[in-house]
LOLOVO-635128 format. One record per residue: residue in three letters; x, z, y of N, C-alpha, C, O in turn. Coordinates in steps of 0.2 Angstrom, whole numbers, plus 5000, padded with zeros to 4 digits. Atoms other than C-alpha are relative to their C-alpha. Example, Ala and Ser with C-alpha at 12.3 -4.5 7.8 and 13.67 -1.06 7.14 Angstrom:
REM LOLOVO-635128
[seba 'ALA'; [5004; 5000; 4994]; [5062; 5039; 4978]; [5004; 5000; 5006]; [5009; 5003; 5005]] [seba 'SER'; [4996; 4999; 4994]; [5068; 5036; 4995]; [4996; 5003; 5005]; [4999; 5004; 5011]] 
***
This chain:
REM LOLOVO-635128
[seba 'MET'; [5004; 5000; 4994]; [5000; 5000; 5000]; [5004; 5000; 5006]; [5010; 5002; 5006]] [seba 'PRO'; [4996; 5000; 4994]; [5006; 4997; 5018]; [5000; 5006; 5004]; [5002; 5006; 5010]] [seba 'PHE'; [5000; 4994; 4997]; [5005; 5015; 5022]; [5002; 5006; 4995]; [5002; 5005; 4989]] [seba 'SER'; [4998; 4995; 5004]; [5012; 5031; 5015]; [4995; 5006; 4999]; [4991; 5007; 5003]] [seba 'HIS'; [5005; 4994; 5001]; [5004; 5047; 5008]; [5001; 5005; 5007]; [5006; 5006; 5009]] [seba 'SER'; [5000; 4996; 4994]; [4999; 5058; 5023]; [5003; 5007; 4999]; [5005; 5010; 5005]] [seba 'SER'; [4996; 4993; 5000]; [5007; 5074; 5016]; [5007; 5000; 5002]; [5009; 5005; 5003]] [seba 'GLN'; [4993; 5000; 4998]; [5024; 5068; 5021]; [5001; 4999; 5007]; [5007; 5000; 5009]] [seba 'ILE'; [4999; 5002; 4993]; [5021; 5063; 5038]; [5003; 5005; 5005]; [5008; 5004; 5008]] [seba 'SER'; [4998; 4995; 4996]; [5023; 5079; 5047]; [5008; 5002; 4999]; [5012; 5004; 5003]] [seba 'THR'; [4993; 4999; 5002]; [5039; 5083; 5037]; [5005; 4995; 5003]; [5010; 4997; 5005]] [seba 'ILE'; [4995; 5005; 4998]; [5047; 5067; 5041]; [5001; 5000; 5008]; [5006; 4999; 5010]] [seba 'ILE'; [5000; 5000; 4992]; [5042; 5067; 5060]; [5004; 5006; 5002]; [5008; 5005; 5007]] [seba 'GLN'; [4996; 4994; 4998]; [5049; 5085; 5061]; [5007; 4999; 5000]; [5011; 5001; 5004]] [seba 'TYR'; [4993; 5002; 5001]; [5066; 5079; 5054]; [5002; 4995; 5006]; [5007; 4996; 5009]] [seba 'ILE'; [4998; 5005; 4995]; [5066; 5064; 5066]; [5001; 5003; 5007]; [5005; 5002; 5010]] [seba 'GLU'; [5000; 4997; 4993]; [5062; 5075; 5081]; [5006; 5004; 5000]; [5010; 5005; 5006]] [seba 'GLN'; [4994; 4996; 5000]; [5076; 5087; 5076]; [5006; 4996; 5001]; [5011; 4998; 5005]] [seba 'LEU'; [4994; 5004; 4999]; [5089; 5073; 5074]; [5000; 4997; 5007]; [5005; 4996; 5010]] [seba 'ASN'; [5001; 5003; 4994]; [5082; 5065; 5090]; [5005; 4994; 5001]; [5009; 4994; 5006]] [seba 'PRO'; [4995; 5006; 5000]; [5091; 5048; 5087]; [4997; 4995; 5006]; [4992; 4996; 5008]] [seba 'VAL'; [5002; 5005; 4995]; [5091; 5035; 5101]; [5000; 4993; 4997]; [4998; 4988; 5001]] [seba 'SER'; [5001; 5006; 5004]; [5091; 5021; 5088]; [4998; 5001; 4993]; [5001; 5005; 4990]] [seba 'LEU'; [5003; 4999; 5007]; [5081; 5019; 5072]; [4998; 4994; 4997]; [4995; 4989; 5001]] [seba 'LEU'; [5002; 5006; 5004]; [5078; 5006; 5059]; [4995; 5003; 4995]; [4996; 5007; 4991]] [seba 'ASP'; [5006; 4999; 5004]; [5061; 5007; 5050]; [5000; 4995; 4995]; [4998; 4989; 4997]] [seba 'VAL'; [5000; 5006; 5005]; [5063; 4997; 5033]; [4994; 5001; 4996]; [4992; 5006; 4993]] [seba 'GLY'; [5007; 5000; 5004]; [5046; 4992; 5026]; [4995; 5004; 5004]; [4992; 5009; 5002]] [seba 'ILE'; [5004; 4997; 4995]; [5036; 4996; 5041]; [4992; 5000; 4999]; [4989; 5005; 5001]] [seba 'GLY'; [5007; 5000; 5002]; [5019; 4992; 5033]; [4995; 5000; 5006]; [4996; 4996; 5010]] [seba 'MET'; [5005; 5000; 4995]; [5005; 4997; 5045]; [5003; 5003; 5006]; [5000; 5003; 5012]] [seba 'GLY'; [4996; 4998; 4994]; [5018; 5004; 5057]; [4999; 5007; 5003]; [5001; 5009; 5008]] [seba 'GLN'; [5001; 4994; 4997]; [5013; 5022; 5058]; [5006; 5004; 5002]; [5006; 5008; 5006]] [seba 'TYR'; [4994; 4997; 4998]; [5031; 5028; 5058]; [5003; 4998; 5007]; [5006; 5001; 5011]] [seba 'GLY'; [4998; 5003; 4994]; [5035; 5016; 5072]; [4996; 5003; 5006]; [4999; 5005; 5011]] [seba 'PHE'; [5005; 4998; 4995]; [5020; 5022; 5082]; [5002; 5008; 5001]; [5003; 5010; 5007]] [seba 'LEU'; [4998; 4993; 4999]; [5024; 5041; 5079]; [5007; 5001; 5003]; [5007; 5006; 5007]] [seba 'THR'; [4994; 4999; 4997]; [5042; 5040; 5082]; [5001; 4998; 5007]; [5004; 5001; 5011]] [seba 'ARG'; [5000; 5002; 4993]; [5040; 5030; 5098]; [4997; 5006; 5004]; [4999; 5007; 5009]] [seba 'ASN'; [5003; 4995; 4996]; [5028; 5043; 5104]; [5004; 5007; 5000]; [5005; 5009; 5006]] [seba 'TYR'; [4996; 4993; 5000]; [5038; 5059; 5099]; [5007; 4999; 5003]; [5009; 5003; 5007]] [seba 'LEU'; [4993; 5001; 4997]; [5055; 5052; 5103]; [5000; 4999; 5008]; [5004; 5001; 5011]] [seba 'GLU'; [5000; 5001; 4993]; [5051; 5045; 5120]; [4997; 5006; 5004]; [5000; 5008; 5009]] [seba 'TYR'; [5002; 4994; 4997]; [5041; 5060; 5124]; [5005; 5006; 5001]; [5006; 5009; 5006]] [seba 'LEU'; [4995; 4995; 5001]; [5054; 5072; 5118]; [5006; 4998; 5005]; [5008; 5003; 5009]] [seba 'ASN'; [4994; 5002; 4996]; [5068; 5062; 5128]; [4997; 5001; 5007]; [5001; 5003; 5012]] [seba 'LEU'; [5003; 4999; 4993]; [5056; 5062; 5144]; [5000; 5007; 5002]; [5002; 5009; 5007]] [seba 'PHE'; [5000; 4993; 4999]; [5054; 5081; 5142]; [5007; 5003; 5001]; [5008; 5007; 5006]] [seba 'GLN'; [4993; 4997; 4999]; [5072; 5084; 5140]; [5003; 4998; 5007]; [5007; 5002; 5010]] [seba 'VAL'; [4998; 5003; 4994]; [5076; 5073; 5155]; [4997; 5004; 5006]; [5000; 5006; 5011]] [seba 'ASN'; [5003; 4997; 4994]; [5063; 5080; 5167]; [4998; 5007; 4999]; [4997; 5010; 5004]] [seba 'GLY'; [5001; 4993; 5001]; [5060; 5097; 5159]; [4992; 5001; 5001]; [4990; 5007; 5002]] [seba 'ARG'; [5007; 4999; 4999]; [5041; 5094; 5161]; [4996; 4994; 4997]; [5000; 4989; 4996]] [seba 'HIS'; [5004; 5006; 5003]; [5027; 5083; 5155]; [5000; 4995; 5006]; [5001; 4996; 5012]] [seba 'GLY'; [4999; 5006; 4995]; [5028; 5066; 5163]; [4996; 4994; 4997]; [4994; 4994; 4991]] [seba 'LYS'; [5003; 5006; 5002]; [5020; 5049; 5162]; [5005; 4996; 4995]; [5011; 4996; 4996]] [seba 'GLN'; [4996; 5004; 5005]; [5026; 5039; 5147]; [5003; 4994; 5004]; [5000; 4991; 5008]] [seba 'ARG'; [4996; 5005; 4997]; [5039; 5026; 5152]; [4997; 4993; 4998]; [4994; 4993; 4992]] [seba 'PRO'; [5002; 5007; 5002]; [5034; 5007; 5152]; [5005; 4998; 4995]; [5011; 5000; 4995]] [seba 'LYS'; [4996; 5002; 5005]; [5041; 4998; 5137]; [5007; 4998; 5002]; [5012; 4999; 4999]] [seba 'GLN'; [4994; 5002; 4998]; [5055; 4990; 5147]; [5005; 5006; 5002]; [5011; 5005; 5003]] [seba 'GLU'; [4996; 4994; 4999]; [5062; 5008; 5151]; [5001; 5005; 4995]; [5004; 5010; 4996]] [seba 'TRP'; [5000; 4996; 5006]; [5061; 5015; 5134]; [5008; 5002; 4999]; [5012; 4997; 4999]] [seba 'ARG'; [4993; 4998; 5002]; [5077; 5025; 5129]; [5002; 4999; 4993]; [5007; 4998; 4991]] [seba 'VAL'; [4999; 5000; 5008]; [5074; 5024; 5110]; [4999; 4993; 4998]; [4994; 4990; 4999]] [seba 'ARG'; [5001; 5006; 5003]; [5077; 5008; 5101]; [4997; 5001; 4993]; [5001; 5004; 4989]] [seba 'ILE'; [5003; 5000; 5007]; [5066; 5006; 5086]; [4998; 4993; 4998]; [4994; 4990; 5000]] [seba 'ASP'; [5000; 5006; 5003]; [5068; 4991; 5075]; [4996; 5001; 4993]; [4997; 5006; 4991]] [seba 'GLY'; [5003; 4999; 5007]; [5058; 4987; 5059]; [5001; 4994; 4996]; [5002; 4988; 4999]] [seba 'ILE'; [5000; 5006; 5005]; [5059; 4976; 5044]; [4994; 5000; 4996]; [4992; 5006; 4994]] [seba 'GLU'; [5007; 5001; 5004]; [5043; 4970; 5035]; [5000; 4994; 4996]; [5002; 4989; 4999]] [seba 'GLY'; [5001; 5005; 5004]; [5041; 4959; 5021]; [4994; 4996; 5000]; [4994; 4990; 4999]] [seba 'CYS'; [5007; 5004; 4999]; [5023; 4954; 5024]; [4998; 4999; 5007]; [4996; 5004; 5010]] [seba 'ASP'; [5002; 5001; 4992]; [5020; 4946; 5041]; [4992; 5001; 5001]; [4991; 5002; 5007]] [seba 'GLY'; [5007; 4999; 4999]; [5001; 4948; 5038]; [4999; 5007; 5002]; [4993; 5009; 5004]] [seba 'TYR'; [5001; 4993; 4997]; [5003; 4967; 5042]; [5001; 5001; 5007]; [4999; 5006; 5010]] [seba 'ILE'; [4998; 4999; 4993]; [5010; 4964; 5059]; [4994; 4999; 5005]; [4990; 4994; 5004]] [seba 'THR'; [5005; 5000; 4995]; [4998; 4968; 5073]; [5002; 5001; 5007]; [5009; 5002; 5008]] [seba 'PRO'; [4997; 4999; 4993]; [4999; 4970; 5092]; [5003; 5007; 5001]; [5007; 5008; 5005]] [seba 'VAL'; [4997; 4993; 5000]; [5003; 4989; 5089]; [5007; 4999; 4998]; [5011; 5002; 5001]] [seba 'HIS'; [4993; 5001; 5003]; [5019; 4984; 5079]; [5004; 4997; 5006]; [5009; 4999; 5008]] [seba 'LYS'; [4996; 5004; 4995]; [5024; 4972; 5093]; [5001; 5004; 5006]; [5006; 5003; 5010]] [seba 'TYR'; [5000; 4995; 4994]; [5021; 4986; 5106]; [5005; 5005; 4998]; [5010; 5007; 5002]] [seba 'CYS'; [4996; 4994; 5002]; [5030; 5000; 5096]; [5007; 4999; 4999]; [5012; 5003; 5000]] [seba 'TYR'; [4993; 5002; 5003]; [5045; 4991; 5089]; [5003; 4996; 5005]; [5000; 4991; 5009]] [seba 'ASN'; [4996; 5004; 4995]; [5059; 4984; 5100]; [5001; 4993; 4997]; [5000; 4988; 5000]] [seba 'GLN'; [4999; 5006; 5003]; [5062; 4971; 5087]; [4997; 5000; 4993]; [4998; 5005; 4989]] [seba 'LEU'; [5003; 5001; 5007]; [5053; 4965; 5071]; [5004; 4995; 4996]; [5004; 4989; 4998]] [seba 'MET'; [4997; 5005; 5004]; [5062; 4957; 5057]; [4996; 4999; 4994]; [4995; 5004; 4990]] [seba 'ILE'; [5005; 5002; 5006]; [5051; 4948; 5044]; [5004; 4997; 4995]; [5007; 4992; 4996]] [seba 'GLY'; [4997; 5003; 5006]; [5057; 4945; 5027]; [5002; 5006; 4995]; [5001; 5011; 4996]] [seba 'ASP'; [4998; 4996; 5005]; [5065; 4953; 5012]; [5005; 5005; 5002]; [5011; 5002; 5005]] [seba 'ALA'; [4995; 4995; 4998]; [5074; 4969; 5016]; [5007; 4999; 4997]; [5012; 5000; 5000]] [seba 'LEU'; [4993; 5001; 5003]; [5088; 4965; 5003]; [5003; 4994; 5002]; [5009; 4994; 5001]] [seba 'GLU'; [4997; 5006; 4997]; [5091; 4949; 5012]; [5002; 5002; 5007]; [5007; 4999; 5010]] [seba 'ILE'; [4999; 4998; 4993]; [5090; 4956; 5030]; [5006; 5005; 5001]; [5010; 5005; 5005]] [seba 'LEU'; [4995; 4995; 4999]; [5100; 4972; 5028]; [5007; 4998; 5000]; [5011; 5001; 5004]] [seba 'PRO'; [4993; 5002; 5000]; [5117; 4964; 5023]; [5002; 4996; 5007]; [5008; 4996; 5008]] [seba 'THR'; [4998; 5004; 4994]; [5116; 4954; 5040]; [5000; 5005; 5006]; [5003; 5003; 5011]] [seba 'LEU'; [4999; 4995; 4995]; [5115; 4970; 5050]; [5006; 5004; 5001]; [5010; 5004; 4996]] [seba 'PRO'; [4994; 4998; 4999]; [5130; 4978; 5058]; [5001; 5007; 4997]; [4996; 5011; 4996]] [seba 'ASP'; [4998; 4993; 5003]; [5139; 4994; 5050]; [4998; 5005; 5006]; [4999; 5003; 5012]] [seba 'ASN'; [5001; 4994; 4995]; [5133; 5010; 5059]; [4995; 4997; 5006]; [4996; 5000; 5012]] [seba 'GLY'; [5004; 5003; 4995]; [5120; 4999; 5069]; [4994; 5005; 5003]; [4992; 5003; 5008]] [seba 'TYR'; [5005; 4996; 4998]; [5107; 5013; 5070]; [5002; 5007; 4998]; [5004; 5009; 4993]] [seba 'GLU'; [4999; 4993; 5001]; [5108; 5032; 5071]; [4996; 5002; 4994]; [4999; 5006; 4990]] [seba 'LEU'; [5004; 4998; 5006]; [5094; 5034; 5058]; [4997; 4994; 4997]; [4994; 4989; 5001]] [seba 'VAL'; [5004; 5006; 5004]; [5087; 5022; 5045]; [4995; 5004; 4996]; [4997; 5008; 4992]] [seba 'LEU'; [5006; 4998; 5004]; [5070; 5026; 5037]; [4998; 4995; 4995]; [4998; 4989; 4996]] [seba 'ALA'; [5003; 5004; 5005]; [5064; 5019; 5021]; [4995; 5004; 4996]; [4996; 5008; 4991]] [seba 'ILE'; [5006; 4996; 5002]; [5047; 5027; 5018]; [4996; 4996; 4995]; [4993; 4991; 4996]] [seba 'ASP'; [5003; 5003; 5006]; [5040; 5023; 5001]; [5001; 4993; 4999]; [4997; 4988; 4999]] [seba 'ILE'; [4998; 5006; 5001]; [5050; 5008; 4999]; [5004; 4999; 4993]; [5004; 4994; 4989]] [seba 'LEU'; [4995; 5000; 5005]; [5063; 5012; 4985]; [4996; 4999; 4993]; [4999; 4995; 4989]] [seba 'GLU'; [5004; 5001; 5006]; [5049; 5012; 4971]; [4998; 4992; 4999]; [4996; 4990; 4994]] [seba 'HIS'; [5002; 5007; 5000]; [5046; 4994; 4975]; [5005; 4995; 4998]; [5004; 4989; 4997]] [seba 'VAL'; [4994; 5004; 5002]; [5063; 4987; 4969]; [5002; 5003; 4993]; [5001; 5009; 4992]] [seba 'SER'; [4997; 4998; 5007]; [5072; 4988; 4952]; [5005; 5005; 5002]; [5007; 5006; 5007]] [seba 'LYS'; [4995; 4996; 5000]; [5085; 5001; 4949]; [5006; 4997; 5003]; [5010; 5000; 5007]] [seba 'THR'; [4994; 5004; 4997]; [5099; 4988; 4952]; [4999; 4999; 5007]; [5004; 5000; 5011]] [seba 'ASP'; [5001; 5002; 4993]; [5092; 4982; 4968]; [4999; 5006; 5004]; [5001; 5006; 5010]] [seba 'GLY'; [5000; 4994; 4996]; [5088; 5000; 4973]; [5007; 5003; 5002]; [5008; 5006; 5007]] [seba 'LEU'; [4993; 4998; 4998]; [5106; 5005; 4972]; [5003; 4996; 5005]; [5007; 4999; 5010]] [seba 'MET'; [4997; 5004; 4994]; [5111; 4990; 4983]; [4996; 5002; 5006]; [5000; 5002; 5011]] [seba 'PHE'; [5004; 4998; 4994]; [5097; 4995; 4995]; [5002; 5006; 5003]; [5004; 5007; 5009]] [seba 'ILE'; [4998; 4993; 4998]; [5103; 5013; 4996]; [5007; 4999; 5003]; [5008; 5001; 5009]] [seba 'SER'; [4993; 5002; 4997]; [5121; 5006; 4999]; [4999; 4997; 5007]; [5003; 4999; 5012]] [seba 'HIS'; [5001; 5003; 4994]; [5115; 4995; 5013]; [4997; 5005; 5006]; [4999; 5005; 5011]] [seba 'ILE'; [5003; 4996; 4995]; [5104; 5008; 5022]; [5005; 5005; 5002]; [5005; 5007; 5008]] [seba 'LYS'; [4995; 4995; 4998]; [5118; 5021; 5022]; [5006; 4996; 5004]; [5008; 4999; 5009]] [seba 'ARG'; [4995; 5004; 4996]; [5130; 5007; 5029]; [4998; 4999; 5007]; [5002; 5000; 5011]] [seba 'VAL'; [5003; 5001; 4993]; [5119; 5003; 5043]; [4998; 5006; 5004]; [4998; 5006; 5010]] [seba 'ALA'; [5002; 4994; 4997]; [5115; 5021; 5047]; [5007; 5003; 5003]; [5012; 5004; 4999]] [seba 'SER'; [4994; 4997; 4997]; [5128; 5030; 5059]; [4999; 5008; 4999]; [5004; 5011; 4998]] [seba 'ARG'; [5001; 4992; 5001]; [5120; 5048; 5057]; [4997; 5002; 4994]; [4999; 5006; 4991]] [seba 'ALA'; [5004; 4997; 5005]; [5107; 5049; 5044]; [4996; 4994; 4997]; [4994; 4989; 5000]] [seba 'ALA'; [5005; 5004; 5003]; [5097; 5039; 5031]; [4995; 5004; 4997]; [4997; 5009; 4993]] [seba 'LEU'; [5006; 4996; 5003]; [5080; 5046; 5025]; [4996; 4995; 4996]; [4994; 4990; 4998]] [seba 'ILE'; [5004; 5003; 5005]; [5071; 5040; 5010]; [4994; 5004; 4997]; [4995; 5010; 4996]] [seba 'SER'; [5005; 4996; 5003]; [5054; 5045; 5003]; [4998; 4995; 4994]; [4998; 4989; 4995]] [seba 'THR'; [5003; 5004; 5006]; [5048; 5039; 4985]; [4996; 5005; 4996]; [4998; 5011; 4996]] [seba 'PRO'; [5004; 4996; 5004]; [5035; 5046; 4974]; [5003; 5004; 4994]; [5008; 5001; 4991]] [seba 'LYS'; [4997; 4996; 5006]; [5039; 5060; 4961]; [4998; 4997; 4993]; [5001; 4999; 4988]] [seba 'ALA'; [5003; 5003; 5006]; [5028; 5051; 4948]; [4999; 4993; 5001]; [4998; 4990; 5006]] [seba 'PHE'; [5001; 5007; 5000]; [5027; 5033; 4943]; [4992; 4999; 5001]; [4988; 5001; 4997]] [seba 'ILE'; [5007; 5002; 4999]; [5010; 5026; 4950]; [5000; 4992; 4999]; [5003; 4988; 5003]] [seba 'PRO'; [5000; 5008; 5001]; [5007; 5008; 4943]; [4996; 4997; 5005]; [4991; 4999; 5008]] [seba 'GLN'; [5003; 5004; 4995]; [5003; 4996; 4956]; [5002; 4993; 5000]; [5008; 4991; 5001]] [seba 'THR'; [4999; 5007; 5000]; [5002; 4977; 4956]; [4995; 4997; 5005]; [4989; 4998; 5005]] [seba 'VAL'; [5004; 5003; 4994]; [4996; 4968; 4972]; [5002; 4992; 5000]; [5007; 4990; 5002]] [seba 'GLU'; [4999; 5007; 5000]; [4994; 4949; 4969]; [5002; 4997; 5006]; [5006; 4992; 5007]] [seba 'VAL'; [4999; 5004; 4994]; [4993; 4944; 4987]; [5007; 5002; 5004]; [5009; 4999; 5008]] [seba 'ASN'; [4994; 4998; 4997]; [5009; 4954; 4991]; [5004; 5003; 4995]; [5004; 5009; 4994]] [seba 'PRO'; [4996; 4997; 5006]; [5022; 4956; 4977]; [5005; 5005; 5003]; [5007; 5009; 4998]] [seba 'TYR'; [4996; 4995; 4997]; [5032; 4967; 4989]; [4997; 5007; 4998]; [5001; 5012; 4998]] [seba 'GLU'; [5004; 4994; 5001]; [5019; 4980; 4985]; [5000; 5003; 4993]; [4998; 5008; 4992]] [seba 'ASN'; [5000; 4998; 5007]; [5022; 4981; 4966]; [5005; 5005; 4999]; [5010; 5005; 5002]] [seba 'HIS'; [4995; 4995; 5002]; [5030; 4996; 4959]; [5004; 4998; 4995]; [5001; 4996; 4989]] [seba 'ARG'; [4995; 5002; 5005]; [5045; 4993; 4949]; [5005; 5006; 4997]; [5008; 5005; 4992]] [seba 'SER'; [4995; 4994; 5003]; [5055; 5010; 4947]; [4997; 5007; 5002]; [4993; 5007; 5007]] [seba 'LEU'; [5001; 4993; 4999]; [5054; 5028; 4947]; [5007; 5004; 5001]; [5011; 5002; 4997]] [seba 'TRP'; [4994; 4997; 4999]; [5068; 5038; 4955]; [4999; 5008; 4999]; [4995; 5011; 5002]] [seba 'GLU'; [5000; 4993; 5001]; [5072; 5056; 4950]; [5005; 5003; 5005]; [5009; 5000; 5008]] [seba 'ARG'; [4997; 4996; 4995]; [5079; 5070; 4961]; [5008; 4999; 4999]; [5012; 4998; 5004]] [seba 'GLU'; [4993; 5001; 5002]; [5096; 5069; 4952]; [5003; 4994; 5002]; [5009; 4993; 5004]] [seba 'GLU'; [4998; 5007; 4998]; [5098; 5050; 4955]; [5001; 5000; 5007]; [5006; 4997; 5009]] [seba 'LEU'; [5000; 5001; 4993]; [5095; 5052; 4973]; [5006; 5005; 5003]; [5010; 5003; 5007]] [seba 'ILE'; [4994; 4995; 4999]; [5108; 5067; 4974]; [5006; 4996; 4999]; [5011; 4996; 5003]] [seba 'GLU'; [4994; 5004; 5002]; [5121; 5056; 4965]; [5001; 4995; 5004]; [5007; 4993; 5005]] [seba 'ASN'; [4999; 5005; 4995]; [5118; 5043; 4978]; [5001; 5002; 5007]; [5000; 4998; 5012]] [seba 'GLY'; [4998; 4998; 4994]; [5123; 5054; 4992]; [4994; 5003; 5004]; [4995; 5004; 5010]] [seba 'PHE'; [5005; 4997; 4996]; [5106; 5061; 4997]; [4999; 5008; 4998]; [4996; 5010; 4994]] [seba 'SER'; [4999; 4993; 5002]; [5110; 5080; 4997]; [4995; 5004; 5003]; [4994; 5010; 5001]] [seba 'GLN'; [5005; 4996; 4997]; [5096; 5086; 5009]; [4993; 4998; 4997]; [4992; 4992; 4998]] [seba 'ILE'; [5007; 5002; 5002]; [5079; 5087; 5001]; [4995; 5004; 5004]; [4995; 5010; 5005]] [seba 'LEU'; [5005; 4997; 4996]; [5064; 5090; 5012]; [4994; 5001; 4995]; [4992; 4997; 4991]] [seba 'GLU'; [5006; 4998; 5004]; [5049; 5099; 5004]; [4994; 4996; 5000]; [4992; 4994; 5006]] [seba 'ASN'; [5007; 5004; 5001]; [5034; 5089; 4998]; [4998; 5000; 4993]; [5002; 4999; 4988]] [seba 'GLU'; [5003; 4999; 5007]; [5023; 5091; 4983]; [5000; 4993; 4996]; [5001; 4993; 4990]] [seba 'MET'; [5002; 5006; 5003]; [5020; 5072; 4980]; [5006; 4995; 5000]; [5007; 4991; 4995]] [seba 'SER'; [4995; 5005; 4999]; [5036; 5063; 4986]; [5007; 5004; 5000]; [5007; 5010; 5002]] [seba 'TRP'; [4993; 4998; 4998]; [5055; 5065; 4986]; [5001; 4998; 5007]; [5001; 4992; 5008]] [seba 'ILE'; [4998; 5002; 4993]; [5060; 5065; 5004]; [5007; 5003; 5000]; [5008; 5009; 5001]] [seba 'VAL'; [4993; 4998; 5001]; [5079; 5065; 5004]; [5003; 4997; 5006]; [5002; 4992; 5009]] [seba 'VAL'; [4996; 5002; 4994]; [5092; 5063; 5018]; [5007; 5000; 4998]; [5009; 5005; 4995]] [seba 'SER'; [4992; 5000; 5000]; [5110; 5058; 5018]; [5002; 5000; 5007]; [5002; 4995; 5011]] [seba 'GLU'; [4997; 5000; 4994]; [5118; 5064; 5033]; [5007; 4998; 5000]; [5011; 5000; 4996]] [seba 'LEU'; [4993; 5004; 5001]; [5133; 5053; 5036]; [5005; 5002; 5005]; [5010; 5005; 5002]] [seba 'ARG'; [4995; 4999; 4995]; [5142; 5056; 5052]; [4997; 5004; 5006]; [4997; 5002; 5011]] [seba 'CYS'; [5004; 4996; 4995]; [5132; 5070; 5061]; [5005; 5004; 5004]; [5003; 5008; 5009]] 
***
């Protein structure tokens, strides 16, 4: 589905607020809820830190935070995406990520994406998001395999299940609490 389970949203947004990155890559943006929420909270947080008080949201051309996104299904893109994200890259993340520069984003998010690729592709995916991230990479993936096949969008098909130990072995040492999903962080150069 082009959205993640609601139980993980506040945990992920709290982590993002705490890290307070000025550049973020959202891989597999789906309906764009993380782009919208991070835009809202990071711009507001930065505005509050600068002004020390509530203020009017900056216009898009004055945003401090760069939020880019990768999405495989162009049918998901709406005017909300075009507003919230600075740049949208449409296509297969495994083809786009290798073209992005090392340390190009302070934070890379991959929310409910890892289960959509094979284990082999997943290891390559993890390597790429950690290479592109300068401070941290955050992944969430279900704790249980949920069969899912979507004929109109094969990117939505579930292909793998990842265990806690596998994620730790691949450099995700910080585990954020959630009943349904592994939410793991690899803090790289904080």
